[in-house]
C-alpha positions in Angstrom: 1.0 10.9 12.8 0.4 13.5 11.1 -2.1 14.9 8.6 -4.0 12.1 6.5 -4.1 12.3 3.0 -6.8 10.5 1.3 -6.5 9.0 -2.2 -9.4 8.1 -4.6 -10.3 6.3 -7.4 -12.6 4.2 -9.5 -10.3 1.2 -8.6 -9.0 2.4 -5.0 -9.6 4.6 -1.8 -7.0 4.5 0.2 -5.4 6.7 3.5 -1.7 8.0 3.6 -0.4 9.2 6.5 3.2 9.7 7.4 4.0 7.1 11.3 6.7 8.3 12.9 5.8 5.5 15.7 8.8 3.5 14.6 12.4 3.5 14.4 12.4 5.5 11.2 9.7 7.3 9.1 7.2 5.1 7.0 4.2 5.5 5.5 1.0 4.4 6.9 -1.4 3.3 3.7 -4.6 1.8 4.4 -7.6 0.6 2.3 -10.7 2.5 3.5 -13.1 -0.9 1.6 -11.4 -3.2 3.5 -9.7 -1.5 6.5 -6.1 -3.2 6.0 -3.4 -1.4 6.6 0.2 -2.1 5.5 3.6 0.1 6.6 6.1 1.1 3.6 9.7 2.4 5.0 12.0 4.4 2.4 13.4 1.6 0.7 10.5 -0.2 -0.2 9.0 3.2 -1.7 12.1 3.9 -3.5 12.6 0.4 -5.3 9.1 1.4 -6.5 10.4 4.5 -8.5 12.9 1.7 -9.9 10.5 -0.8 -10.8 8.8 -0.5 -14.8 5.6 -0.9 -15.1 5.6 -4.2 -16.8 7.5 -5.2 -13.2 4.0 -3.5 -11.6 2.0 -5.2 -13.7 0.7 -8.1 -11.1 0.6 -5.9 -8.4 -2.1 -3.8 -10.2 -4.0 -6.9 -11.3 -6.9 -7.0 -8.1 -7.5 -10.8 -9.1 -4.0 -11.8 -8.3 -4.4 -10.6 -4.3 -7.7 -8.5 -3.5 -10.0 -11.7 -3.6 -7.8 -14.8 -2.3 -8.0 -16.1 1.3 -5.3 -14.5 3.7 -4.8 -18.0 4.6 -3.8 -19.0 1.2 -1.1 -17.3 1.3 1.1 -18.9 3.9 
């Protein structure tokens, strides 16, 4: 792991780290409010660059994912 970066605004508070423990480099992003951790490889990150803001609208709406029961996600 390398240096941590904390990013925070009125909507989110996350820690971002470079993770080198897998087969390739990836980003570890942790939601500091819930402790939830996700990993993003370079392909996943690059796909964000090619997405339009309109395509990301559902991801940015916390009512779509933040307050649902994870059992409902199956």
